[in-house]
N, CA, C and O atoms as a Tinker XYZ file with bonds, in Angstrom:
   304  protein
     1  N     36.309000   65.369000  -23.305000    73     2
     2  CA    37.741000   65.153000  -23.161000    64     1     3
     3  C     38.425000   66.484000  -23.435000    63     2     4     5
     4  O     38.039000   67.220000  -24.344000    81     3
     5  N     39.422000   66.776000  -22.658000    73     3     6
     6  CA    40.126000   68.041000  -22.828000    64     5     7
     7  C     41.018000   67.996000  -24.071000    63     6     8     9
     8  O     41.423000   66.933000  -24.543000    81     7
     9  N     41.299000   69.175000  -24.568000    73     7    10
    10  CA    42.180000   69.284000  -25.742000    64     9    11
    11  C     43.547000   68.699000  -25.447000    63    10    12    13
    12  O     44.192000   68.131000  -26.329000    81    11
    13  N     43.989000   68.840000  -24.200000    73    11    14
    14  CA    45.294000   68.302000  -23.814000    64    13    15
    15  C     45.303000   66.783000  -23.919000    63    14    16    17
    16  O     46.272000   66.198000  -24.402000    81    15
    17  N     44.239000   66.151000  -23.472000    73    15    18
    18  CA    44.149000   64.688000  -23.566000    64    17    19
    19  C     44.109000   64.232000  -25.015000    63    18    20    21
    20  O     44.758000   63.254000  -25.385000    81    19
    21  N     43.349000   64.942000  -25.826000    73    19    22
    22  CA    43.267000   64.590000  -27.246000    64    21    23
    23  C     44.628000   64.741000  -27.908000    63    22    24    25
    24  O     45.035000   63.888000  -28.696000    81    23
    25  N     45.330000   65.820000  -27.592000    73    23    26
    26  CA    46.670000   66.040000  -28.166000    64    25    27
    27  C     47.621000   64.927000  -27.756000    63    26    28    29
    28  O     48.432000   64.472000  -28.563000    81    27
    29  N     47.526000   64.484000  -26.499000    73    27    30
    30  CA    48.385000   63.392000  -26.021000    64    29    31
    31  C     48.118000   62.116000  -26.802000    63    30    32    33
    32  O     49.054000   61.429000  -27.211000    81    31
    33  N     46.843000   61.795000  -27.011000    73    31    34
    34  CA    46.484000   60.589000  -27.767000    64    33    35
    35  C     46.980000   60.695000  -29.204000    63    34    36    37
    36  O     47.494000   59.724000  -29.759000    81    35
    37  N     46.829000   61.856000  -29.797000    73    35    38
    38  CA    47.286000   62.043000  -31.180000    64    37    39
    39  C     48.800000   61.852000  -31.267000    63    38    40    41
    40  O     49.289000   61.197000  -32.187000    81    39
    41  N     49.541000   62.417000  -30.317000    73    39    42
    42  CA    51.008000   62.243000  -30.317000    64    41    43
    43  C     51.377000   60.773000  -30.185000    63    42    44    45
    44  O     52.285000   60.288000  -30.861000    81    43
    45  N     50.670000   60.071000  -29.314000    73    43    46
    46  CA    50.939000   58.646000  -29.148000    64    45    47
    47  C     50.673000   57.896000  -30.449000    63    46    48    49
    48  O     51.451000   57.025000  -30.840000    81    47
    49  N     49.580000   58.234000  -31.112000    73    47    50
    50  CA    49.233000   57.555000  -32.361000    64    49    51
    51  C     50.232000   57.891000  -33.465000    63    50    52    53
    52  O     50.581000   57.034000  -34.277000    81    51
    53  N     50.690000   59.142000  -33.492000    73    51    54
    54  CA    51.630000   59.552000  -34.532000    64    53    55
    55  C     52.965000   58.828000  -34.409000    63    54    56    57
    56  O     53.719000   58.740000  -35.379000    81    55
    57  N     53.259000   58.308000  -33.216000    73    55    58
    58  CA    54.523000   57.590000  -33.036000    64    57    59
    59  C     54.466000   56.182000  -33.630000    63    58    60    61
    60  O     55.487000   55.501000  -33.727000    81    59
    61  N     53.280000   55.759000  -34.020000    73    59    62
    62  CA    53.106000   54.424000  -34.596000    64    61    63
    63  C     53.288000   54.456000  -36.106000    63    62    64    65
    64  O     53.198000   55.512000  -36.733000    81    63
    65  N     53.543000   53.293000  -36.678000    73    63    66
    66  CA    53.626000   53.190000  -38.142000    64    65    67
    67  C     52.240000   53.425000  -38.740000    63    66    68    69
    68  O     51.228000   53.348000  -38.044000    81    67
    69  N     52.212000   53.709000  -40.027000    73    67    70
    70  CA    50.929000   53.929000  -40.722000    64    69    71
    71  C     49.998000   52.731000  -40.557000    63    70    72    73
    72  O     48.805000   52.885000  -40.298000    81    71
    73  N     50.565000   51.537000  -40.711000    73    71    74
    74  CA    49.765000   50.320000  -40.592000    64    73    75
    75  C     49.190000   50.188000  -39.186000    63    74    76    77
    76  O     48.017000   49.859000  -39.010000    81    75
    77  N     50.025000   50.447000  -38.199000    73    75    78
    78  CA    49.550000   50.363000  -36.816000    64    77    79
    79  C     48.494000   51.429000  -36.533000    63    78    80    81
    80  O     47.524000   51.169000  -35.822000    81    79
    81  N     48.678000   52.618000  -37.083000    73    79    82
    82  CA    47.685000   53.684000  -36.922000    64    81    83
    83  C     46.337000   53.266000  -37.508000    63    82    84    85
    84  O     45.291000   53.466000  -36.890000    81    83
    85  N     46.372000   52.694000  -38.686000    73    83    86
    86  CA    45.136000   52.256000  -39.335000    64    85    87
    87  C     44.435000   51.183000  -38.514000    63    86    88    89
    88  O     43.214000   51.216000  -38.359000    81    87
    89  N     45.200000   50.235000  -37.989000    73    87    90
    90  CA    44.619000   49.179000  -37.151000    64    89    91
    91  C     44.032000   49.755000  -35.872000    63    90    92    93
    92  O     42.945000   49.370000  -35.442000    81    91
    93  N     44.771000   50.688000  -35.269000    73    91    94
    94  CA    44.290000   51.322000  -34.044000    64    93    95
    95  C     43.000000   52.101000  -34.297000    63    94    96    97
    96  O     42.065000   52.035000  -33.498000    81    95
    97  N     42.950000   52.825000  -35.388000    73    95    98
    98  CA    41.748000   53.593000  -35.729000    64    97    99
    99  C     40.562000   52.645000  -35.904000    63    98   100   101
   100  O     39.462000   52.946000  -35.442000    81    99
   101  N     40.766000   51.530000  -36.550000    73    99   102
   102  CA    39.676000   50.561000  -36.732000    64   101   103
   103  C     39.206000   50.030000  -35.377000    63   102   104   105
   104  O     38.004000   49.918000  -35.135000    81   103
   105  N     40.143000   49.709000  -34.506000    73   103   106
   106  CA    39.772000   49.243000  -33.163000    64   105   107
   107  C     39.004000   50.320000  -32.398000    63   106   108   109
   108  O     38.017000   50.029000  -31.721000    81   107
   109  N     39.467000   51.563000  -32.512000    73   107   110
   110  CA    38.777000   52.663000  -31.824000    64   109   111
   111  C     37.360000   52.860000  -32.358000    63   110   112   113
   112  O     36.429000   53.100000  -31.589000    81   111
   113  N     37.204000   52.758000  -33.664000    73   111   114
   114  CA    35.858000   52.884000  -34.253000    64   113   115
   115  C     34.929000   51.804000  -33.719000    63   114   116   117
   116  O     33.790000   52.082000  -33.344000    81   115
   117  N     35.422000   50.573000  -33.686000    73   115   118
   118  CA    34.615000   49.467000  -33.168000    64   117   119
   119  C     34.295000   49.676000  -31.693000    63   118   120   121
   120  O     33.164000   49.453000  -31.258000    81   119
   121  N     35.288000   50.101000  -30.930000    73   119   122
   122  CA    35.095000   50.322000  -29.492000    64   121   123
   123  C     34.056000   51.412000  -29.252000    63   122   124   125
   124  O     33.153000   51.249000  -28.432000    81   123
   125  N     34.190000   52.519000  -29.969000    73   123   126
   126  CA    33.254000   53.633000  -29.790000    64   125   127
   127  C     31.848000   53.227000  -30.214000    63   126   128   129
   128  O     30.879000   53.598000  -29.551000    81   127
   129  N     31.715000   52.486000  -31.289000    73   127   130
   130  CA    30.397000   52.024000  -31.730000    64   129   131
   131  C     29.770000   51.098000  -30.688000    63   130   132   133
   132  O     28.585000   51.218000  -30.376000    81   131
   133  N     30.568000   50.174000  -30.152000    73   131   134
   134  CA    30.062000   49.290000  -29.096000    64   133   135
   135  C     29.648000   50.088000  -27.866000    63   134   136   137
   136  O     28.621000   49.805000  -27.248000    81   135
   137  N     30.440000   51.068000  -27.523000    73   135   138
   138  CA    30.151000   51.916000  -26.370000    64   137   139
   139  C     28.848000   52.681000  -26.583000    63   138   140   141
   140  O     28.027000   52.775000  -25.670000    81   139
   141  N     28.655000   53.223000  -27.767000    73   139   142
   142  CA    27.399000   53.924000  -28.088000    64   141   143
   143  C     26.208000   52.970000  -27.993000    63   142   144   145
   144  O     25.155000   53.337000  -27.470000    81   143
   145  N     26.375000   51.753000  -28.495000    73   143   146
   146  CA    25.295000   50.767000  -28.399000    64   145   147
   147  C     24.969000   50.450000  -26.952000    63   146   148   149
   148  O     23.799000   50.320000  -26.591000    81   147
   149  N     26.000000   50.325000  -26.118000    73   147   150
   150  CA    25.780000   50.074000  -24.694000    64   149   151
   151  C     25.015000   51.225000  -24.045000    63   150   152   153
   152  O     24.106000   51.002000  -23.246000    81   151
   153  N     25.386000   52.450000  -24.391000    73   151   154
   154  CA    24.685000   53.612000  -23.840000    64   153   155
   155  C     23.224000   53.628000  -24.287000    63   154   156   157
   156  O     22.329000   53.935000  -23.499000    81   155
   157  N     22.993000   53.299000  -25.546000    73   155   158
   158  CA    21.616000   53.254000  -26.053000    64   157   159
   159  C     20.813000   52.182000  -25.316000    63   158   160   161
   160  O     19.670000   52.414000  -24.923000    81   159
   161  N     21.416000   51.018000  -25.134000    73   159   162
   162  CA    20.747000   49.924000  -24.423000    64   161   163
   163  C     20.429000   50.340000  -22.986000    63   162   164   165
   164  O     19.323000   50.108000  -22.498000    81   163
   165  N     21.404000   50.955000  -22.314000    73   163   166
   166  CA    21.183000   51.415000  -20.943000    64   165   167
   167  C     20.034000   52.410000  -20.878000    63   166   168   169
   168  O     19.223000   52.365000  -19.952000    81   167
   169  N     19.960000   53.301000  -21.848000    73   167   170
   170  CA    18.871000   54.269000  -21.894000    64   169   171
   171  C     17.524000   53.603000  -22.080000    63   170   172   173
   172  O     16.543000   53.992000  -21.445000    81   171
   173  N     17.467000   52.599000  -22.948000    73   171   174
   174  CA    16.211000   51.877000  -23.169000    64   173   175
   175  C     15.774000   51.138000  -21.912000    63   174   176   177
   176  O     14.589000   51.127000  -21.579000    81   175
   177  N     16.716000   50.523000  -21.216000    73   175   178
   178  CA    16.393000   49.809000  -19.983000    64   177   179
   179  C     15.863000   50.785000  -18.947000    63   178   180   181
   180  O     14.885000   50.492000  -18.259000    81   179
   181  N     16.505000   51.944000  -18.830000    73   179   182
   182  CA    16.048000   52.941000  -17.866000    64   181   183
   183  C     14.629000   53.397000  -18.173000    63   182   184   185
   184  O     13.813000   53.547000  -17.263000    81   183
   185  N     14.330000   53.618000  -19.442000    73   183   186
   186  CA    13.001000   54.089000  -19.833000    64   185   187
   187  C     11.921000   53.060000  -19.545000    63   186   188   189
   188  O     10.778000   53.417000  -19.259000    81   187
   189  N     12.278000   51.790000  -19.618000    73   187   190
   190  CA    11.282000   50.730000  -19.468000    64   189   191
   191  C     11.402000   49.978000  -18.156000    63   190   192   193
   192  O     10.739000   48.960000  -17.960000    81   191
   193  N     12.244000   50.470000  -17.253000    73   191   194
   194  CA    12.503000   49.733000  -16.014000    64   193   195
   195  C     11.230000   49.511000  -15.209000    63   194   196   197
   196  O     11.032000   48.421000  -14.672000    81   195
   197  N     10.369000   50.507000  -15.111000    73   195   198
   198  CA     9.137000   50.323000  -14.334000    64   197   199
   199  C      8.249000   49.260000  -14.983000    63   198   200   201
   200  O      7.600000   48.486000  -14.279000    81   199
   201  N      8.215000   49.214000  -16.304000    73   199   202
   202  CA     7.438000   48.181000  -16.999000    64   201   203
   203  C      8.026000   46.804000  -16.736000    63   202   204   205
   204  O      7.290000   45.837000  -16.545000    81   203
   205  N      9.358000   46.712000  -16.725000    73   203   206
   206  CA    10.008000   45.433000  -16.453000    64   205   207
   207  C      9.709000   44.969000  -15.029000    63   206   208   209
   208  O      9.453000   43.787000  -14.798000    81   207
   209  N      9.741000   45.886000  -14.089000    73   207   210
   210  CA     9.447000   45.549000  -12.698000    64   209   211
   211  C      8.002000   45.073000  -12.565000    63   210   212   213
   212  O      7.731000   44.082000  -11.886000    81   211
   213  N      7.074000   45.781000  -13.214000    73   211   214
   214  CA     5.667000   45.380000  -13.166000    64   213   215
   215  C      5.454000   44.000000  -13.789000    63   214   216   217
   216  O      4.672000   43.198000  -13.278000    81   215
   217  N      6.142000   43.730000  -14.876000    73   215   218
   218  CA     6.029000   42.417000  -15.516000    64   217   219
   219  C      6.557000   41.316000  -14.602000    63   218   220   221
   220  O      5.972000   40.237000  -14.511000    81   219
   221  N      7.657000   41.598000  -13.934000    73   219   222
   222  CA     8.222000   40.610000  -13.007000    64   221   223
   223  C      7.269000   40.357000  -11.843000    63   222   224   225
   224  O      7.089000   39.213000  -11.424000    81   223
   225  N      6.661000   41.414000  -11.324000    73   223   226
   226  CA     5.688000   41.253000  -10.230000    64   225   227
   227  C      4.493000   40.412000  -10.685000    63   226   228   229
   228  O      4.017000   39.542000   -9.955000    81   227
   229  N      4.022000   40.683000  -11.891000    73   227   230
   230  CA     2.888000   39.928000  -12.429000    64   229   231
   231  C      3.258000   38.461000  -12.613000    63   230   232   233
   232  O      2.451000   37.576000  -12.329000    81   231
   233  N      4.465000   38.200000  -13.084000    73   231   234
   234  CA     4.921000   36.821000  -13.269000    64   233   235
   235  C      4.980000   36.102000  -11.918000    63   234   236   237
   236  O      4.582000   34.942000  -11.809000    81   235
   237  N      5.474000   36.791000  -10.902000    73   235   238
   238  CA     5.525000   36.182000   -9.569000    64   237   239
   239  C      4.126000   35.849000   -9.060000    63   238   240   241
   240  O      3.913000   34.795000   -8.460000    81   239
   241  N      3.176000   36.746000   -9.299000    73   239   242
   242  CA     1.791000   36.497000   -8.874000    64   241   243
   243  C      1.223000   35.261000   -9.582000    63   242   244   245
   244  O      0.568000   34.423000   -8.962000    81   243
   245  N      1.485000   35.164000  -10.887000    73   243   246
   246  CA     0.986000   34.021000  -11.657000    64   245   247
   247  C      1.620000   32.716000  -11.158000    63   246   248   249
   248  O      0.952000   31.686000  -11.068000    81   247
   249  N      2.895000   32.773000  -10.841000    73   247   250
   250  CA     3.574000   31.575000  -10.312000    64   249   251
   251  C      2.958000   31.186000   -8.974000    63   250   252   253
   252  O      2.663000   30.014000   -8.740000    81   251
   253  N      2.763000   32.167000   -8.093000    73   251   254
   254  CA     2.198000   31.898000   -6.773000    64   253   255
   255  C      0.772000   31.361000   -6.871000    63   254   256   257
   256  O      0.351000   30.556000   -6.040000    81   255
   257  N      0.030000   31.806000   -7.885000    73   255   258
   258  CA    -1.352000   31.361000   -8.062000    64   257   259
   259  C     -1.440000   30.044000   -8.820000    63   258   260   261
   260  O     -2.536000   29.529000   -9.041000    81   259
   261  N     -0.293000   29.493000   -9.223000    73   259   262
   262  CA    -0.294000   28.225000   -9.948000    64   261   263
   263  C     -0.704000   28.353000  -11.403000    63   262   264   265
   264  O     -1.036000   27.354000  -12.042000    81   263
   265  N     -0.687000   29.569000  -11.938000    73   263   266
   266  CA    -1.095000   29.789000  -13.333000    64   265   267
   267  C      0.076000   29.638000  -14.315000    63   266   268   269
   268  O     -0.127000   29.588000  -15.528000    81   267
   269  N      1.277000   29.568000  -13.789000    73   267   270
   270  CA     2.451000   29.486000  -14.657000    64   269   271
   271  C      2.829000   28.033000  -14.888000    63   270   272   273
   272  O      2.573000   27.173000  -14.046000    81   271
   273  N      3.441000   27.769000  -16.034000    73   271   274
   274  CA     3.937000   26.434000  -16.324000    64   273   275
   275  C      5.376000   26.552000  -16.808000    63   274   276   277
   276  O      5.763000   27.588000  -17.350000    81   275
   277  N      6.163000   25.517000  -16.621000    73   275   278
   278  CA     7.557000   25.579000  -17.061000    64   277   279
   279  C      7.645000   25.836000  -18.570000    63   278   280   281
   280  O      6.819000   25.360000  -19.348000    81   279
   281  N      8.657000   26.590000  -18.953000    73   279   282
   282  CA     8.834000   26.918000  -20.356000    64   281   283
   283  C      9.419000   25.723000  -21.091000    63   282   284   285
   284  O     10.362000   25.087000  -20.621000    81   283
   285  N      8.856000   25.432000  -22.234000    73   283   286
   286  CA     9.379000   24.359000  -23.089000    64   285   287
   287  C     10.237000   25.037000  -24.159000    63   286   288   289
   288  O      9.712000   25.622000  -25.106000    81   287
   289  N     11.534000   24.954000  -24.002000    73   287   290
   290  CA    12.448000   25.647000  -24.914000    64   289   291
   291  C     12.390000   25.082000  -26.333000    63   290   292   293
   292  O     12.763000   25.767000  -27.285000    81   291
   293  N     11.933000   23.861000  -26.480000    73   291   294
   294  CA    11.811000   23.276000  -27.813000    64   293   295
   295  C     10.703000   23.920000  -28.608000    63   294   296   297
   296  O     10.704000   23.842000  -29.836000    81   295
   297  N      9.741000   24.566000  -27.932000    73   295   298
   298  CA     8.618000   25.194000  -28.622000    64   297   299
   299  C      8.884000   26.635000  -29.010000    63   298   300   301
   300  O      8.042000   27.267000  -29.648000    81   299
   301  N     10.056000   27.172000  -28.633000    73   299   302
   302  CA    10.373000   28.557000  -28.963000    64   301   303
   303  C     10.668000   28.732000  -30.431000    63   302   304
   304  O     10.954000   29.844000  -30.874000    81   303
């Protein structure tokens, strides 16, 4: 983010009351943490995508060969 954008956000925040600033900061912290978690998850999926594809192919083969059975969710 450019310094100009950061300065604009800071000016906008400074126009708020202290209480509103504190609430906004808390929301931003939560948002940024969620965003970081999403990025981490996306990275993990990318790293394992070929394994996921291979597992799906194997599952399809087992289904086609009649080796698969419906999942019993009560046994999980």
